[in-house]
C-alpha positions in Angstrom: -0.1 -0.1 0.1 3.1 2.5 0.6 4.2 2.1 -2.9 1.0 3.0 -4.1 0.4 5.9 -2.0 4.0 7.2 -2.7 3.2 6.4 -6.5 0.1 8.6 -6.3 2.1 11.7 -4.0 4.9 11.7 -6.9 2.6 12.0 -9.9 0.2 14.8 -8.3 3.5 16.5 -7.5 5.0 15.5 -10.9 1.3 17.2 -12.3 2.6 20.6 -10.2 5.8 20.7 -12.3 4.3 20.0 -15.4 1.9 23.3 -14.8 4.8 25.5 -14.1 6.2 24.2 -16.6 3.4 24.3 -19.1 3.9 20.5 -20.2 0.6 19.3 -20.9 1.6 15.9 -21.9 3.8 15.8 -18.6 0.6 16.4 -16.4 -2.3 14.1 -19.0 0.0 10.8 -18.6 -1.4 11.0 -15.3 -5.9 11.5 -16.0 -7.7 8.7 -17.3 -9.3 9.6 -20.8 -13.1 9.5 -18.7 -12.4 11.4 -15.9 -14.2 13.9 -14.6 -13.0 17.2 -13.0 -14.7 19.9 -10.9 -12.0 22.6 -10.9 -12.0 25.5 -8.9 -12.5 28.3 -11.4 -15.8 26.6 -13.1 -18.7 25.9 -11.8 -19.5 22.9 -14.3 -17.6 19.4 -14.0 -15.5 18.8 -17.0 -16.1 15.0 -18.5 -13.0 13.8 -19.5 -10.3 14.8 -21.3 -12.0 16.4 -24.5 -13.8 18.4 -21.3 -10.6 19.3 -19.6 -9.2 20.5 -22.4 -12.1 23.1 -22.7 -12.2 24.5 -19.3 -7.8 25.3 -19.6 -8.7 26.8 -23.5 -10.7 29.2 -21.0 -7.5 30.4 -18.2 -6.6 34.0 -19.2 -3.6 33.6 -21.1 -2.3 37.5 -21.3 0.6 38.1 -19.7 -1.1 41.1 -18.1 -3.2 38.4 -15.6 -1.3 37.0 -12.6 1.2 34.3 -13.5 2.2 31.5 -11.0 5.4 31.3 -9.5 5.1 28.0 -8.1 2.9 25.7 -6.5 3.4 24.0 -2.9 1.6 20.4 -2.1 1.1 19.0 1.2 -0.3 17.2 4.1 -1.5 14.5 1.6 -3.9 11.8 3.2 -4.3 8.5 0.5 -6.3 5.8 1.7 -6.1 2.8 -1.2 -8.6 0.4 -1.2 -7.9 -2.1 -3.6 -8.1 -1.0 -7.5 -9.3 2.9 -5.9 -7.6 5.3 -3.5 -8.5 8.5 -2.7 -5.8 11.2 -2.6 -6.5 14.5 -0.7 -4.2 17.5 0.2 -3.7 21.3 0.2 -2.1 23.5 -2.3 -0.7 27.0 -2.1 -0.1 29.1 -5.5 2.4 31.7 -4.8 2.0 34.4 -7.8 4.7 35.8 -9.8 3.4 39.5 -8.4 3.8 39.6 -4.8 1.3 42.2 -4.1 -1.4 39.3 -5.1 -1.3 37.1 -1.5 -1.1 33.3 -2.1 -3.9 31.4 -3.4 -5.1 28.0 -0.7 -7.2 25.1 -2.5 -7.6 21.9 -1.2 -7.8 18.7 -3.6 -9.1 15.7 -3.8 -8.6 13.1 -6.3 -10.2 9.4 -6.8 -7.2 7.0 -8.7 -8.0 3.7 -10.1 -5.5 0.8 -11.1 -6.0 0.1 -14.9 -4.0 -2.3 -16.8 -2.0 0.7 -17.7 -1.0 1.6 -14.3 -3.1 4.4 -11.6 -4.5 7.3 -13.4 -6.5 10.1 -12.3 -10.5 9.5 -12.3 -11.6 12.3 -10.4 -10.3 15.4 -9.4 -12.1 17.9 -7.2 -10.9 21.6 -5.7 -12.3 23.7 -3.6 -10.3 27.6 -3.1 -10.7 28.7 0.7 -11.3 31.9 1.2 -8.2 34.3 1.8 -6.5 34.2 5.7 -7.9 37.2 7.3 
Protein backbone atom coordinates (compact mmCIF):
# COMPACT_ATOMS: atom_id res chain seq x y z
CA UNK A 1 0.00 0.00 0.00
CA UNK A 2 2.85 2.44 0.82
CA UNK A 3 4.21 1.90 -2.68
CA UNK A 4 0.87 2.94 -4.22
CA UNK A 5 0.56 5.93 -1.88
CA UNK A 6 4.07 7.08 -2.83
CA UNK A 7 3.35 6.60 -6.54
CA UNK A 8 0.14 8.65 -6.35
CA UNK A 9 1.73 11.45 -4.31
CA UNK A 10 4.72 11.64 -6.65
CA UNK A 11 2.30 11.71 -9.60
CA UNK A 12 0.40 14.60 -8.02
CA UNK A 13 3.66 16.50 -7.55
CA UNK A 14 4.68 15.76 -11.15
CA UNK A 15 1.37 17.18 -12.40
CA UNK A 16 1.98 20.44 -10.51
CA UNK A 17 5.50 20.57 -11.95
CA UNK A 18 3.96 20.09 -15.39
CA UNK A 19 1.64 23.05 -14.77
CA UNK A 20 4.55 25.34 -13.87
CA UNK A 21 6.55 24.04 -16.85
CA UNK A 22 3.51 24.41 -19.16
CA UNK A 23 4.01 20.75 -20.10
CA UNK A 24 0.51 19.37 -20.69
CA UNK A 25 1.68 15.84 -21.70
CA UNK A 26 3.53 15.60 -18.35
CA UNK A 27 0.22 16.27 -16.61
CA UNK A 28 -2.08 14.29 -18.86
CA UNK A 29 -0.12 11.03 -18.62
CA UNK A 30 -1.65 10.58 -15.16
CA UNK A 31 -5.24 11.48 -16.11
CA UNK A 32 -7.69 8.90 -17.44
CA UNK A 33 -9.32 9.97 -20.72
CA UNK A 34 -12.79 9.47 -19.16
CA UNK A 35 -12.05 11.50 -16.03
CA UNK A 36 -14.36 14.02 -14.41
CA UNK A 37 -13.08 17.30 -13.00
CA UNK A 38 -14.48 20.01 -10.76
CA UNK A 39 -12.09 22.90 -11.30
CA UNK A 40 -12.09 25.66 -8.67
CA UNK A 41 -12.57 28.31 -11.35
CA UNK A 42 -15.58 26.64 -13.04
CA UNK A 43 -19.11 25.96 -11.88
CA UNK A 44 -19.78 22.86 -13.98
CA UNK A 45 -18.04 19.52 -14.01
CA UNK A 46 -15.76 18.76 -16.96
CA UNK A 47 -16.20 15.34 -18.56
CA UNK A 48 -13.17 13.57 -20.00
CA UNK A 49 -9.88 15.00 -21.16
CA UNK A 50 -11.81 16.84 -23.89
CA UNK A 51 -13.86 18.64 -21.24
CA UNK A 52 -10.75 19.38 -19.20
CA UNK A 53 -9.13 20.86 -22.29
CA UNK A 54 -12.18 23.13 -22.73
CA UNK A 55 -11.66 24.37 -19.16
CA UNK A 56 -7.98 24.92 -19.87
CA UNK A 57 -8.84 26.89 -23.03
CA UNK A 58 -10.95 29.32 -20.97
CA UNK A 59 -8.11 30.12 -18.60
CA UNK A 60 -6.45 33.54 -19.07
CA UNK A 61 -3.50 33.47 -21.43
CA UNK A 62 -2.45 37.11 -21.48
CA UNK A 63 0.65 38.18 -19.62
CA UNK A 64 -1.33 40.92 -17.83
CA UNK A 65 -3.20 38.22 -15.87
CA UNK A 66 -1.65 36.92 -12.64
CA UNK A 67 1.07 34.38 -13.42
CA UNK A 68 1.73 31.45 -11.12
CA UNK A 69 5.28 31.29 -9.82
CA UNK A 70 5.07 28.26 -7.58
CA UNK A 71 2.69 25.51 -6.47
CA UNK A 72 3.33 23.82 -3.14
CA UNK A 73 1.32 20.70 -2.38
CA UNK A 74 1.31 19.50 1.22
CA UNK A 75 -0.38 17.41 3.91
CA UNK A 76 -1.31 14.43 1.73
CA UNK A 77 -3.77 11.85 3.04
CA UNK A 78 -3.95 8.88 0.66
CA UNK A 79 -6.06 5.78 1.29
CA UNK A 80 -6.00 2.74 -0.98
CA UNK A 81 -8.99 0.40 -1.28
CA UNK A 82 -8.06 -2.39 -3.69
CA UNK A 83 -7.95 -0.86 -7.17
CA UNK A 84 -9.22 2.55 -6.00
CA UNK A 85 -7.41 5.27 -4.05
CA UNK A 86 -8.51 8.58 -2.58
CA UNK A 87 -5.84 11.29 -2.37
CA UNK A 88 -6.49 14.49 -0.42
CA UNK A 89 -4.09 17.39 0.02
CA UNK A 90 -3.73 21.15 0.18
CA UNK A 91 -2.11 23.39 -2.41
CA UNK A 92 -0.64 26.86 -1.98
CA UNK A 93 -0.36 28.88 -5.18
CA UNK A 94 2.13 31.75 -5.20
CA UNK A 95 2.14 34.44 -7.89
CA UNK A 96 5.06 36.33 -9.42
CA UNK A 97 3.28 39.56 -8.50
CA UNK A 98 4.01 39.71 -4.76
CA UNK A 99 1.17 42.21 -4.26
CA UNK A 100 -1.22 39.32 -4.85
CA UNK A 101 -1.90 37.06 -1.88
CA UNK A 102 -1.12 33.40 -2.31
CA UNK A 103 -4.18 31.20 -2.78
CA UNK A 104 -4.90 28.00 -0.92
CA UNK A 105 -6.82 25.11 -2.45
CA UNK A 106 -7.93 21.79 -1.03
CA UNK A 107 -7.93 18.94 -3.49
CA UNK A 108 -9.42 15.46 -3.61
CA UNK A 109 -8.45 13.04 -6.35
CA UNK A 110 -9.88 9.59 -7.02
CA UNK A 111 -7.42 7.20 -8.64
CA UNK A 112 -8.06 3.79 -10.20
CA UNK A 113 -5.71 1.05 -11.16
CA UNK A 114 -5.90 0.10 -14.84
CA UNK A 115 -3.80 -2.40 -16.82
CA UNK A 116 -1.58 0.55 -17.82
CA UNK A 117 -1.21 1.67 -14.18
CA UNK A 118 -2.81 4.10 -11.73
CA UNK A 119 -4.69 7.03 -13.24
CA UNK A 120 -6.73 9.93 -11.92
CA UNK A 121 -10.43 9.37 -12.68
CA UNK A 122 -11.93 12.29 -10.73
CA UNK A 123 -10.48 15.51 -9.37
CA UNK A 124 -12.23 18.04 -7.15
CA UNK A 125 -10.68 21.26 -5.96
CA UNK A 126 -12.04 24.07 -3.84
CA UNK A 127 -10.37 27.42 -3.40
CA UNK A 128 -10.29 28.33 0.28
CA UNK A 129 -11.14 31.84 1.50
CA UNK A 130 -8.22 34.22 1.91
CA UNK A 131 -6.86 34.34 5.45
CA UNK A 132 -7.86 37.47 7.32
